[in-house]
N, C-alpha and C positions, 0 to 999 in steps of 0.2 A: 600379826603380820610377821613373816619370816625375817625381815631385815632387823627387827627389834631383838631377835633372839641371838644375833651374832654380835658378840661383845667387841670384835675387832672390825666391824663393818665400817665405822667412821674412818679409822686409820686406812683401811683398804681402799675406800672410795677416794680419800684424800691422796693416796699414793697413785691411784688411777688418774686423778686430776693433774698431779705433777707430771706424770708420763705424757698425758695428752698435751700439756703445756709445752713440754720439751719438743714433742713431735711437731706441734704447731709452729714453733719458732724456727725449727730446723728444716724438716721436710716440707712442711706447709709453706714456710717462707720461700724456700727454693722454687717450689712449683708456682707460687703466685708471682715470683719475679719473672718467670717465663711468660705467663699469661694469667693476669689477675682474675679474670672471669672464670676460666676453667679451673684455676687454682682454688677459687672460692667454692665452686661446686664440689670439687674433690674434698676440700676441707670440711664442708658441711655434711655431705652424705656419707663419706667414708671415715674421716677422722672423728667426727662428732657423733653422728647418728649410728653408724654401723658398729663402731667400737663400743658405744654405750649399750647397744642391744646385745652384743657378744658378751660383754662383761656381766650383764644381768643374767644371761643364760648360764654362764660359767658358775656364777654364784648361786644359781638355783632359785632366784627370786621369781615371784609371780609377775609375768610381763604386764598383764592388765592392771594389777594392783599397783605395781611400782610406778608405771607411767600414767596411771589414772586415765585409762582409755575408756572413759564413760561418756555416754551420749549427753548432749546438752540441748536445750530447747532453742528454737529460733530467737526468742527474746533474749536468752542468755548470750547467744552469739552476737546479736545486734548491739546489746549494751556493752559487751566487751570491747567492740570496736569503738563505740561512742566514748567510752571512758578514756581511751588513749587519745582520741581526737581532741578532747578538752584538756587532757593532761600534757599533751605534746608541747604547747607554748611555754608552760611552766618549766618543763624539763630543759627546753632550749635556753630559756632565760637564766636558769640556775647554772647551766653549763657555760653560758657566756660570761657570767660573773666569775666563774672559776678560771676561765681563760684570761680574763682581765687580770686576775691575781697572778696567774702563772706568767703572763706577759710582762709583769714588773721585774721578773728575775731572769727569764730566758726568752730567746726568740722562738716563737711558736712555729710549728711545722705545718705545711699544707697537707691535708689528708690525701692519701694515695688512691682512694676509691675513685674509679672513673665515673664522671658525671655524664648523664645522657644528654645528647644534643639533638637527636632525631626521635621521631615516634618509635621506630624500630628499636633504637638503643634504650628507650624508656621501658618498653615491654621486656627486653632482655634484663634490664636492671631490676625490674619489679620481680622477676622470677629468681634471679641469681642473688640479689642483695636484700630483697624483702621477704619473699615467700620461703626460700630455702633455709636461711638462718632462722626464720620464724618457726619453722617446723623442727629443724635439727637441734638448734641450741636449746629450745624449750624441752626437747626430749631428754637432753643431758642434765640441764640445771633444774628445771621445775619438775622433771620426771625422776631420774635416777638420784641425783645429789640431794634434792629436797626430801625425797622419800627416805633416804638413809638418815639424814639429819633429823627426821621427824621424831625420833626417839628422845631428843633433847627438848621437845616441845615445839609447837607450831610457830610460835613467835621467833624462836632461835633458828628454826629451819628456814623460815622466810628470809631473815636477815643474813644468815650465813651463805645461803645459796645465791642471794642477790650480790653479796660482796664478792664471792668467787666468780660470779658472772661478770662483774665489772673488771676484775683483775685479769680475767681470761682474754680480754681484748688487748692486753699489754700496751696500752696507750694512755698515758696520763691525761691527755686532752680529751679522752673519751671514756672516763671512768664514772663520773658522777651521774651521767644520763642513764647508762645501763644499770647502775646500782639502784637508782630510784625506780626505774621501770621494773627492775627485778622484784622489788618489794610489792609493787602493784600487781604484777603477774602472779606472785606467790599468793597474795590474798585472794585473787580471782580463782586460782586453782583450788584452794581450800574451801572457798565458799561453794563452789559448784561441784567439788569432788571430781574435777575433770581437767585435763591438761589443754583441752581445745580452746577455752577462752584465752589462755596465755599465748597460744599459737596465733590466734586471731589478732590479739592486741599487739604482739611483736611484729607481725606482718604489716599491720596498719601503720605502726610507728615508722618502720623502715620505708614503707611505701610512700608515706607523706614526705619524708626526706628526699626521696628520688623525684617525686612529682614537683616539689618546690625547686629542686635543683634544675629540673628540665625547663620549667618556665623562667627561672632566673637566667639560664644560659641563653634563652631565646627572647629576652626582654630588651628594653631600650639600653643604650650605651651607659646611661647613668647608673644602672644596676651594676655594671662591671666596675665602674669607678668607686662604688661603695662596697666593694668586696672586703669583708672583714675576716676571711678565713686565715690569712697569713698573720696579721697582727691587729687585734681589736684595739690596741692602745694607739693606733694611728689617728683615732678621733680625738680631738682636743678635749681635755677634761674641763670644759668650761661650765658655767652655770646652766646653760641651756641643755647641755648633754646630761648633766646630773638630774635636772628636772625631768627630762625625757625618760631617763632610766627609772625614776621614781614612778612616773605615770604608767610606764610600761609594766613595772613591777606590780602595781595595783591591779592592772587589767589581767595579767597572767595569774595572779593570786585568786582573782574572782573566777577565772576559768578553772583553776585548780580546785576551787571549792565546789564548783559544779561537778567536776570529775569525781571528787570524793563522795558527793551526794549520790551520784549514779552508782558508784561502787558499793555504797551502803545498801542501795536498793536492788543490787544484782540478786536475782532469785537464787536461793540456795538449793542444794540437792536435798530433796525430801527424804531420801533414804539415809542421809548422813547421820551418824550418831551425834548426840548432844555435845560431847567433848570436842568434836571437830568444828562446832559452831563458834567456839571461843577463840577467835583469831586476833590478830595484832592490835586492833584499835578498840577491842571490847574487853572489859574486865571480867574476871571469873567470879561467880557468886560463891557464897558459903565460905568466905574468907580463905579461898584457895590461893596459895602463893603462885603467881603467874610465871615465876622464873623456872619452875620445874615442869616436868611432864606428868600428866595425870591421865589415867584410864577411867572408864566408867564400868562398874560391875552390873550385873543383871538387875539389881534393884535401883540403879540410877545413882548410886553413891560414888563420890570421887575417891579413887584409891591412888595414893602416891606411888609413882614408879621411881625407886631410888636408883636411877641409872647414873653411873659414874664413868665418864669417858677418860681413859688413861691419857696422861699429858703427852705421851709420845705420838698420839693420834694426830696431833697438829704439826708435827715436824715437817711433813711434805708441804703444808701450806706456808710455813715459815720459809722453806726453800724457794717456793714459788714467789713469795713476796720479795725475797732477796734478788731473784732473777728479774723480777718486775722493776725493781729500783735500778739495778745495774743496766738493764736494757734501755730504760728511759733516759738514764744518765748518758749513755753512749749516743742516743739519738739526739739529745739536745746539745751535746758538746762537740759532735762531729760537724 
């Protein structure tokens, strides 16, 4: 793959990521302050999708291979959505626990995403907030970025791309969810050798959030009185609350286990080489060190790829993390 031959590719894609983050916070933030829905569309299709495509063209990477634009079977597509449906409660539960922890130190902020109140608003939200990011963000993170990081090994590629995906939201309250989902999406992409399962899963996840928000906004008044978005610590930490959290945790863990089982059963790409089948939750046979990247020669033997990434390659990521910390500090202190 051409990306593996460029020794500066990780630094370059990290620099690209830094520039995209700066544009997102400045130009993207300005546009969304004027109209959040139109701004979201511009951010998704121009800032994320189009620039990723242009970058790939400039670098001379193969478009189909970089973005894994390979067909999937109907079963793979169905199971991709089903995985997210069962994993969604676990992600929400973990994110809620993180919010509880953050709420001990700072006052939480209400999300700025407009929630649908009418059927027409719901359909608009499903397109703008569910489908569009599901396509465009996966194009950048599980497409371009994960393909470049693939030279470090598939496990690292999945984790790094998921981490960068979580940071890219520049919202401390919305980091853990995207990070965990990014790991799931990365596994699905490597198993199927296609980006489409990640796009389906991403769209389903965001779509579930919009549908729940729609029905919550149109439910009984008691639902409004139980709004936990501003400060989840508003609920008294009594024994009944703790028992409820424990019971809920057991339930969502069971659902998460079902999601993992479905993920394991997700049909793999039959044309995928054997090295690509060794992904994050499976060990590599023949005493291969899983921390490194390995290729397979024509005889099927593992060959170590002694790829060394220069330390300066991660300077752009360090800068992004500094901006992330400062940005969230300003949000919570203003």
